[in-house]
ZARODO-207509 format. One record per residue (C-alpha): residue number from 0; residue in three letters; x, y, z. Coordinates in steps of 0.5 Angstrom, whole numbers. Example, Ala and Ser with C-alpha at 12.3 -4.5 7.8 and 13.67 -1.06 7.14 Angstrom:
REM ZARODO-207509
[atom 0 'ALA' [25 -9 16]]
[atom 1 'SER' [27 -2 14]]
//
This chain:
REM ZARODO-207509
[atom 0 'MET' [0 0 -1]]
[atom 1 'SER' [3 6 -2]]
[atom 2 'THR' [4 12 3]]
[atom 3 'PRO' [-2 17 3]]
[atom 4 'PRO' [2 25 1]]
[atom 5 'LEU' [4 29 7]]
[atom 6 'ALA' [-2 35 5]]
[atom 7 'SER' [-7 30 5]]
[atom 8 'LEU' [-6 28 12]]
[atom 9 'PRO' [-10 31 17]]
[atom 10 'ILE' [-9 36 23]]
[atom 11 'ARG' [-12 33 29]]
[atom 12 'ARG' [-13 36 38]]
[atom 13 'LEU' [-8 33 41]]
[atom 14 'THR' [-9 30 48]]
[atom 15 'LEU' [-5 27 54]]
[atom 16 'ARG' [-6 20 50]]
[atom 17 'ASP' [-1 23 46]]
[atom 18 'LEU' [5 25 51]]
[atom 19 'ALA' [9 20 49]]
[atom 20 'ALA' [9 21 42]]
[atom 21 'CYS' [10 29 43]]
[atom 22 'ALA' [16 26 47]]
[atom 23 'ASP' [19 22 42]]
[atom 24 'SER' [18 28 36]]
[atom 25 'SER' [22 32 42]]
[atom 26 'GLU' [27 27 42]]
[atom 27 'ASP' [27 26 34]]
[atom 28 'ARG' [30 33 34]]
[atom 29 'GLY' [35 32 38]]
[atom 30 'TRP' [31 36 44]]
[atom 31 'PRO' [30 34 51]]
[atom 32 'ARG' [24 29 52]]
[atom 33 'GLU' [21 34 58]]
[atom 34 'GLU' [15 29 59]]
[atom 35 'HIS' [13 34 64]]
[atom 36 'LYS' [13 40 60]]
[atom 37 'TRP' [9 37 55]]
[atom 38 'GLY' [3 35 60]]
[atom 39 'PHE' [3 41 63]]
[atom 40 'LEU' [2 43 56]]
[atom 41 'LEU' [-2 39 53]]
[atom 42 'THR' [-7 41 59]]
[atom 43 'ALA' [-6 48 60]]
[atom 44 'GLY' [-7 49 52]]
[atom 45 'LYS' [-9 46 46]]
[atom 46 'GLY' [-4 40 42]]
[atom 47 'TYR' [-5 40 34]]
[atom 48 'GLY' [-1 34 32]]
[atom 49 'ILE' [-1 30 25]]
[atom 50 'ASP' [0 23 25]]
[atom 51 'ASP' [5 19 21]]
[atom 52 'PRO' [2 13 18]]
[atom 53 'GLU' [9 9 19]]
[atom 54 'GLY' [8 11 27]]
[atom 55 'GLY' [8 18 32]]
[atom 56 'LEU' [8 24 30]]
[atom 57 'VAL' [9 28 23]]
[atom 58 'SER' [8 34 27]]
[atom 59 'ALA' [6 38 33]]
[atom 60 'CYS' [5 45 37]]
[atom 61 'VAL' [1 47 42]]
[atom 62 'VAL' [-3 53 43]]
[atom 63 'THR' [-5 56 51]]
[atom 64 'GLU' [-10 61 50]]
[atom 65 'TYR' [-11 67 56]]
[atom 66 'GLY' [-16 71 57]]
[atom 67 'ALA' [-24 70 56]]
[atom 68 'ARG' [-25 63 54]]
[atom 69 'ASP' [-30 65 48]]
[atom 70 'HIS' [-25 72 47]]
[atom 71 'PRO' [-18 69 48]]
[atom 72 'ALA' [-14 77 49]]
[atom 73 'LEU' [-8 73 47]]
[atom 74 'ALA' [-6 66 45]]
[atom 75 'ALA' [2 62 45]]
[atom 76 'ILE' [5 59 40]]
[atom 77 'GLY' [10 53 42]]
[atom 78 'MET' [13 47 41]]
[atom 79 'VAL' [12 47 34]]
[atom 80 'LEU' [16 41 31]]
[atom 81 'VAL' [17 37 24]]
[atom 82 'ALA' [20 30 24]]
[atom 83 'GLU' [26 30 22]]
[atom 84 'ARG' [25 25 16]]
[atom 85 'HIS' [19 30 14]]
[atom 86 'ALA' [23 36 15]]
[atom 87 'ARG' [24 42 10]]
[atom 88 'GLN' [17 38 6]]
[atom 89 'GLY' [12 45 8]]
[atom 90 'VAL' [10 41 14]]
[atom 91 'GLY' [11 46 19]]
[atom 92 'ARG' [8 51 14]]
[atom 93 'ARG' [2 49 14]]
[atom 94 'MET' [1 47 21]]
[atom 95 'LEU' [2 54 23]]
[atom 96 'ARG' [-3 57 18]]
[atom 97 'HIS' [-8 52 21]]
[atom 98 'VAL' [-6 56 28]]
[atom 99 'LEU' [-7 62 24]]
[atom 100 'SER' [-14 60 21]]
[atom 101 'THR' [-17 57 28]]
[atom 102 'MET' [-15 63 31]]
[atom 103 'GLY' [-18 69 27]]
[atom 104 'THR' [-17 75 30]]
[atom 105 'THR' [-14 73 36]]
[atom 106 'PRO' [-7 76 38]]
[atom 107 'LEU' [-1 71 37]]
[atom 108 'ALA' [6 70 41]]
[atom 109 'LEU' [11 66 40]]
[atom 110 'HIS' [20 65 42]]
[atom 111 'ALA' [23 64 35]]
[atom 112 'THR' [30 60 35]]
[atom 113 'PRO' [34 63 30]]
[atom 114 'TYR' [32 56 25]]
[atom 115 'GLY' [25 57 27]]
[atom 116 'ARG' [25 65 25]]
[atom 117 'PRO' [25 66 18]]
[atom 118 'LEU' [18 62 17]]
[atom 119 'TYR' [15 66 22]]
[atom 120 'GLU' [16 72 19]]
[atom 121 'GLU' [14 69 12]]
[atom 122 'LEU' [8 68 16]]
[atom 123 'GLY' [7 76 19]]
[atom 124 'PHE' [10 75 25]]
[atom 125 'LYS' [14 81 27]]
[atom 126 'VAL' [20 81 33]]
[atom 127 'THR' [18 85 39]]
[atom 128 'GLY' [24 83 43]]
[atom 129 'ARG' [29 79 45]]
[atom 130 'ALA' [30 73 51]]
[atom 131 'GLU' [36 70 53]]
[atom 132 'MET' [37 63 56]]
[atom 133 'VAL' [42 63 62]]
[atom 134 'SER' [43 57 66]]
[atom 135 'GLY' [48 53 71]]
[atom 136 'ARG' [49 54 80]]
[atom 137 'PHE' [46 60 82]]
[atom 138 'THR' [51 63 87]]
[atom 139 'PRO' [48 67 93]]
[atom 140 'GLY' [51 73 94]]
[atom 141 'ARG' [49 80 97]]
[atom 142 'LEU' [42 83 95]]
[atom 143 'GLU' [41 90 93]]
[atom 144 'THR' [36 90 98]]
[atom 145 'GLU' [32 87 103]]
[atom 146 'VAL' [25 83 100]]
[atom 147 'SER' [21 79 104]]
[atom 148 'THR' [20 72 101]]
[atom 149 'ARG' [17 66 104]]
[atom 150 'PRO' [13 59 100]]
[atom 151 'ALA' [6 61 97]]
[atom 152 'THR' [0 58 101]]
[atom 153 'ALA' [-7 56 99]]
[atom 154 'GLU' [-10 63 101]]
[atom 155 'ASP' [-5 67 98]]
[atom 156 'LEU' [-7 64 91]]
[atom 157 'ALA' [-13 70 90]]
[atom 158 'ALA' [-8 75 91]]
[atom 159 'ILE' [-4 72 85]]
[atom 160 'LEU' [-8 71 81]]
[atom 161 'ARG' [-10 79 81]]
[atom 162 'LEU' [-2 81 81]]
[atom 163 'ASP' [-2 75 75]]
[atom 164 'GLU' [-7 79 71]]
[atom 165 'GLU' [-5 86 72]]
[atom 166 'VAL' [2 85 70]]
[atom 167 'PHE' [2 80 64]]
[atom 168 'GLY' [-5 82 62]]
[atom 169 'ALA' [-10 77 61]]
[atom 170 'ASP' [-13 72 65]]
[atom 171 'ARG' [-8 66 66]]
[atom 172 'THR' [-13 62 71]]
[atom 173 'HIS' [-12 56 68]]
[atom 174 'VAL' [-5 57 68]]
[atom 175 'ILE' [-3 59 76]]
[atom 176 'THR' [-7 54 79]]
[atom 177 'ARG' [-4 49 76]]
[atom 178 'LEU' [3 51 78]]
[atom 179 'PRO' [2 48 85]]
[atom 180 'ALA' [2 41 82]]
[atom 181 'PHE' [7 43 76]]
[atom 182 'ALA' [12 46 81]]
[atom 183 'ASP' [17 44 86]]
[atom 184 'GLN' [17 51 89]]
[atom 185 'LEU' [12 57 89]]
[atom 186 'ARG' [14 63 92]]
[atom 187 'VAL' [11 70 93]]
[atom 188 'ALA' [15 76 96]]
[atom 189 'GLU' [11 81 100]]
[atom 190 'ASP' [12 88 103]]
[atom 191 'ASN' [9 90 109]]
[atom 192 'GLY' [4 85 107]]
[atom 193 'ARG' [2 86 101]]
[atom 194 'LEU' [4 81 95]]
[atom 195 'ILE' [9 85 90]]
[atom 196 'GLY' [11 79 87]]
[atom 197 'TYR' [11 71 86]]
[atom 198 'ALA' [15 65 82]]
[atom 199 'ALA' [15 58 81]]
[atom 200 'ALA' [21 53 80]]
[atom 201 'TRP' [19 46 76]]
[atom 202 'PRO' [23 40 73]]
[atom 203 'ASN' [25 40 67]]
[atom 204 'MET' [31 35 66]]
[atom 205 'GLU' [37 36 71]]
[atom 206 'THR' [35 44 71]]
[atom 207 'GLN' [30 48 76]]
[atom 208 'VAL' [26 52 71]]
[atom 209 'VAL' [25 59 74]]
[atom 210 'GLY' [18 61 72]]
[atom 211 'PRO' [13 65 71]]
[atom 212 'LEU' [17 70 75]]
[atom 213 'ILE' [13 78 76]]
[atom 214 'ALA' [16 82 80]]
[atom 215 'ARG' [16 90 82]]
[atom 216 'ASP' [22 91 80]]
[atom 217 'THR' [29 88 79]]
[atom 218 'SER' [30 87 86]]
[atom 219 'THR' [25 83 87]]
[atom 220 'ALA' [26 78 82]]
[atom 221 'GLN' [33 79 84]]
[atom 222 'ALA' [30 76 91]]
[atom 223 'LEU' [25 71 89]]
[atom 224 'ILE' [31 67 84]]
[atom 225 'ALA' [36 67 91]]
[atom 226 'SER' [31 64 94]]
[atom 227 'LEU' [28 58 89]]
[atom 228 'ALA' [35 58 89]]
[atom 229 'ALA' [36 56 97]]
[atom 230 'HIS' [32 51 96]]
[atom 231 'THR' [34 47 91]]
[atom 232 'ASP' [40 43 89]]
[atom 233 'ARG' [39 44 81]]
[atom 234 'PRO' [42 47 77]]
[atom 235 'LEU' [37 53 76]]
[atom 236 'ARG' [35 56 68]]
[atom 237 'ILE' [31 63 66]]
[atom 238 'ASP' [29 65 60]]
[atom 239 'VAL' [31 73 61]]
[atom 240 'ARG' [29 80 58]]
[atom 241 'HIS' [31 85 63]]
[atom 242 'GLU' [38 87 62]]
[atom 243 'GLU' [39 89 69]]
[atom 244 'LEU' [37 82 71]]
[atom 245 'LEU' [41 78 67]]
[atom 246 'SER' [47 82 68]]
[atom 247 'TRP' [46 79 76]]
[atom 248 'ALA' [45 71 74]]
[atom 249 'LYS' [51 72 70]]
[atom 250 'GLU' [54 75 76]]
[atom 251 'ARG' [51 70 80]]
[atom 252 'GLY' [54 64 76]]
[atom 253 'LEU' [49 63 71]]
[atom 254 'ALA' [51 63 64]]
[atom 255 'SER' [47 64 57]]
[atom 256 'VAL' [45 58 52]]
[atom 257 'ALA' [40 60 47]]
[atom 258 'PHE' [38 66 44]]
[atom 259 'ASN' [30 67 43]]
[atom 260 'ALA' [27 72 39]]
[atom 261 'VAL' [20 74 42]]
[atom 262 'MET' [14 75 36]]
[atom 263 'THR' [8 77 35]]
[atom 264 'TYR' [2 77 30]]
[atom 265 'GLY' [-4 81 30]]
[atom 266 'SER' [-1 86 35]]
[atom 267 'PRO' [6 90 36]]
[atom 268 'GLU' [6 88 42]]
[atom 269 'LEU' [5 84 48]]
[atom 270 'PRO' [-1 86 53]]
[atom 271 'GLY' [1 88 61]]
[atom 272 'ASP' [7 90 63]]
[atom 273 'TRP' [13 87 61]]
[atom 274 'ARG' [17 91 66]]
[atom 275 'ARG' [15 88 71]]
[atom 276 'ARG' [15 80 67]]
[atom 277 'PHE' [21 77 69]]
[atom 278 'ALA' [20 71 66]]
[atom 279 'PRO' [15 66 62]]
[atom 280 'VAL' [13 60 66]]
[atom 281 'THR' [16 56 59]]
[atom 282 'VAL' [18 59 53]]
[atom 283 'ALA' [13 55 50]]
[atom 284 'ALA' [7 59 52]]
[atom 285 'CYS' [10 66 53]]
//
């Protein structure tokens, strides 16, 4: 029996039953399997995939929507993958065009690698910033200001959600409420009993990824990172857009790993206050 042409293979919704196939796709392209992250994204967002008649997935991606369910204020595209044996045959372009059509007028955002950026630009995405991934063993040092941090409790959830929506610019309840189960740590920063920031650290292979990180200012972000580092024996990994925080992190032992272009479609910039949005939960979900 002949194999159907790629263009005729249907795009379908992925579910948690596809978790292993998604992780296999990551591994096929030389990425870590990241099953923990895939599971989070497939439940908090919408996965799309093309089945390979010979087994596995031809392509996959995840879209995470924010805001009202019937009228999202923003959607993030991530984990765009095409199996090596099907690369350079227009599959990624077809998948992205499907997402653009499905999302209609909803503004879109993504973090693009240098490899993927030309395709996104061809489809109309515009560069609005740059994020640098840093990773390594955190070396404690003197904090520029004293900021009080502590583990988050269930009683903090309402205040975290209020602050997050104010800073992110859209409701992320479906993401934030999954953090206690997804992350190893969730901490808050306070000023006279008022919540001024929060951060999570979640396991990804041998590292702890810091994100999301929402903070009143750089000093608060530094205090939250230092407090997370003090409660793990793993190296940290952070995706940072802020130069001051980036320099500080490098002074504390984290080294540059990769660069991504922050890109948007249908909007000149991301909503909210990026000055207080110090790190995404994952670049796959902005």
